[in-house]
C-alpha positions in Angstrom: 17.7 11.9 18.9 15.7 11.2 15.6 14.8 7.8 14.8 16.2 6.2 11.7 13.7 5.8 8.6 11.1 3.0 9.2 11.3 2.2 5.5 14.9 2.4 4.2 16.7 2.8 7.7 18.5 5.9 6.7 18.7 9.0 8.5 15.6 11.0 9.2 15.1 14.5 10.5 12.2 16.0 12.5 9.5 17.5 10.1 6.6 18.5 12.2 4.8 18.1 15.5 1.2 18.4 16.4 -0.4 18.0 19.9 -0.5 14.2 19.4 2.6 13.2 17.7 6.1 14.2 16.3 6.6 13.3 12.4 10.0 12.5 10.9 11.0 12.7 7.2 13.7 10.4 5.6 16.4 12.1 3.9 16.7 9.4 1.3 13.3 8.1 0.4 11.3 11.0 1.7 8.9 8.7 3.7 7.3 10.7 6.5 6.6 8.7 9.5 4.9 9.3 12.9 7.3 8.9 15.9 7.4 5.1 16.5 7.2 5.8 20.3 3.7 6.8 19.7 2.4 3.5 18.2 -1.0 2.5 19.2 -1.6 -1.0 20.9 -3.2 -3.5 18.5 -6.4 -3.7 20.4 -6.9 0.1 20.3 -6.1 0.2 16.7 -8.7 -2.6 15.9 -11.3 -0.7 17.9 -10.8 2.1 15.3 -11.0 -0.4 12.4 -14.2 -1.7 13.8 -15.9 1.6 13.5 -15.6 1.6 9.8 -19.0 1.5 7.9 -17.7 0.3 4.5 -19.9 -2.3 3.0 -20.4 -3.8 -0.5 -23.9 -2.2 -0.8 -22.4 1.5 -0.2 -22.3 2.9 -3.6 -20.2 5.9 -2.3 -17.6 3.5 -1.1 -17.8 1.7 -4.6 -17.2 5.0 -6.4 -14.2 5.7 -4.1 -12.7 2.2 -5.1 -13.4 2.7 -8.7 -10.4 5.3 -8.6 -8.3 2.2 -8.5 -10.5 -0.5 -10.1 -11.1 1.5 -13.5 -7.5 2.0 -14.5 -6.4 -1.4 -13.1 -8.8 -3.1 -15.4 -7.3 -1.6 -18.4 -4.2 -3.5 -17.4 -5.3 -6.7 -15.8 -7.2 -9.1 -18.1 -10.2 -11.3 -17.1 -9.1 -14.9 -15.7 -6.3 -13.3 -13.7 -5.8 -14.3 -10.1 -5.4 -11.7 -7.3 -5.4 -11.0 -3.7 -6.9 -8.0 -1.7 -4.4 -7.5 1.0 -5.6 -5.7 3.9 -9.3 -6.0 2.9 -10.8 -4.8 6.2 -14.0 -6.0 7.9 -16.4 -5.1 4.9 -14.4 -6.3 1.8 -15.9 -4.8 -1.3 -13.0 -4.4 -4.0 -12.8 -8.0 -4.4 -16.4 -8.3 -5.6 -16.0 -5.4 -8.0 -12.9 -7.2 -9.5 -14.6 -10.6 -9.5 -17.6 -9.0 -11.5 -14.6 -8.4 -14.2 -13.5 -11.8 -14.2 -10.7 -11.5 -11.9 -10.6 -14.4 -9.2 -9.7 -12.8 -5.9 -8.5 -14.2 -2.3 -8.6 -12.0 0.7 -6.2 -11.3 3.6 -6.3 -9.0 6.6 -4.3 -9.1 9.8 -7.4 -8.6 12.0 -10.4 -9.7 9.9 -9.1 -12.3 7.5 -6.1 -13.6 9.3 -5.6 -17.0 7.7 -2.0 -16.7 6.2 -2.6 -19.3 3.5 -3.1 -16.8 0.9 0.3 -15.3 1.7 1.8 -18.5 0.4 0.7 -17.9 -3.1 1.7 -15.7 -5.9 -0.6 -13.7 -8.0 -1.2 -11.6 -11.3 -2.5 -8.7 -9.3 -2.3 -7.7 -5.6 -4.5 -4.9 -4.4 -3.8 -2.9 -1.2 -6.2 -0.2 -0.6 -5.9 2.5 2.2 -3.4 0.0 3.9 0.2 1.0 3.5 -0.4 4.2 5.6 -0.9 1.8 8.4 2.5 0.0 8.3 4.3 0.5 11.5 7.4 -1.4 10.0 7.2 -0.7 6.2 10.8 -2.1 5.9 9.1 -5.5 6.6 5.8 -5.1 5.1 6.7 -3.9 1.6 8.9 -6.9 0.9 5.9 -9.2 2.0 3.6 -7.4 -0.5 6.1 -7.6 -3.5 6.8 -11.3 -2.7 3.3 -12.0 -3.6 3.7 -10.9 -7.2 4.2 -13.1 -10.2 6.4 -12.1 -13.0 4.5 -9.4 -15.0 2.1 -9.0 -12.0 0.6 -5.6 -10.9 0.7 -4.2 -7.5 -2.0 -1.6 -7.1 -1.9 0.7 -4.1 -4.5 3.2 -2.9 -3.2 5.9 -0.3 -3.0 9.7 -0.2 0.3 11.1 -1.3 1.7 14.0 0.3 2.6 16.2 -2.7 3.5 19.4 -0.8 6.8 20.0 0.8 6.3 22.2 3.9 5.7 21.2 7.4 2.9 23.8 7.6 1.1 22.0 4.7 1.6 18.6 6.5 0.1 19.9 9.6 -2.9 21.1 7.8 -3.4 17.8 5.9 -6.5 15.9 7.2 -5.2 12.5 6.3 -2.5 12.7 9.0 -4.9 13.1 11.8 -6.2 9.5 11.8 -4.1 8.0 14.7 -3.6 4.7 12.8 -2.0 6.5 10.0 1.5 6.3 10.7 3.5 6.2 7.2 3.0 9.0 4.7 4.4 8.7 1.1 5.5 11.2 -1.3 5.9 10.5 -5.0 9.7 10.1 -4.3 9.1 7.5 -1.8 7.0 5.4 -4.4 9.7 6.0 -7.0 12.3 4.8 -4.5 10.3 1.6 -3.7 10.2 0.9 -7.6 13.8 1.2 -7.8 14.5 -0.6 -4.6 12.5 -3.7 -5.7 13.0 -3.6 -9.5 9.6 -2.6 -10.3 8.0 -0.1 -12.7 6.3 2.7 -10.8 3.3 4.5 -12.2 1.8 7.3 -10.3 -1.8 7.2 -11.8 -3.2 10.1 -9.3 -2.6 11.4 -6.0 -4.6 8.4 -4.6 -3.5 5.6 -6.8 0.0 4.1 -7.7 0.7 1.0 -9.8 3.9 -1.2 -9.6 4.7 -4.0 -12.1 7.1 -6.7 -11.7 9.0 -7.2 -14.9 7.5 -9.9 -17.0 9.5 -12.9 -18.2 11.4 -12.2 -21.5 10.1 -15.1 -23.6 12.7 -14.3 -26.3 15.5 -15.0 -24.0 17.2 -18.2 -25.0 17.8 -20.9 -22.2 21.4 -21.2 -21.0 23.3 -23.8 -23.0 24.6 -26.9 -21.1 27.8 -26.8 -23.2 
């Protein structure tokens, strides 16, 4: 029996299978997700993250992150306040944005687990190479979106699956990381925008921006009469 979608809880059908996992595709939002029964234990998952060698001095890593920062800085002004959600063991993105005058806080479930930053709201929230790790996206996405002020930006970096066939999916290198469990299509991102009342801009196959609607300053306050 196929599980329901881990994002929208609608029906899902079996989409592909490799020698490690089965994958299902939602008939509504088009999320592709690994069989939840194959979920890794947190300790094993963290051991894989501990192997990551990303560091602020790595110019290649900075060039990779610039795929997000360059278009983001055209939209977010200096003086904004932001959060890097899921920053990992060697946070670098926040330094690049702070160099541009954006004050950044950090949160990561393993490496910066203090939840105090999750009690605030921000002008911009970045989430780079994180959403594909969401085991329970139906819970994780509302958490992300709750962090946005009116008019704020949510900047996502992941790899969108832009082809349709199971054969293309099985040949896709991105799905081979065992910690990657949620795979998004352009339609999934558009569904998220519609579900949460955000504008959705697919900047590239790797970068997606959402924006919460700004407050309409021309709307007159309600009368007490």
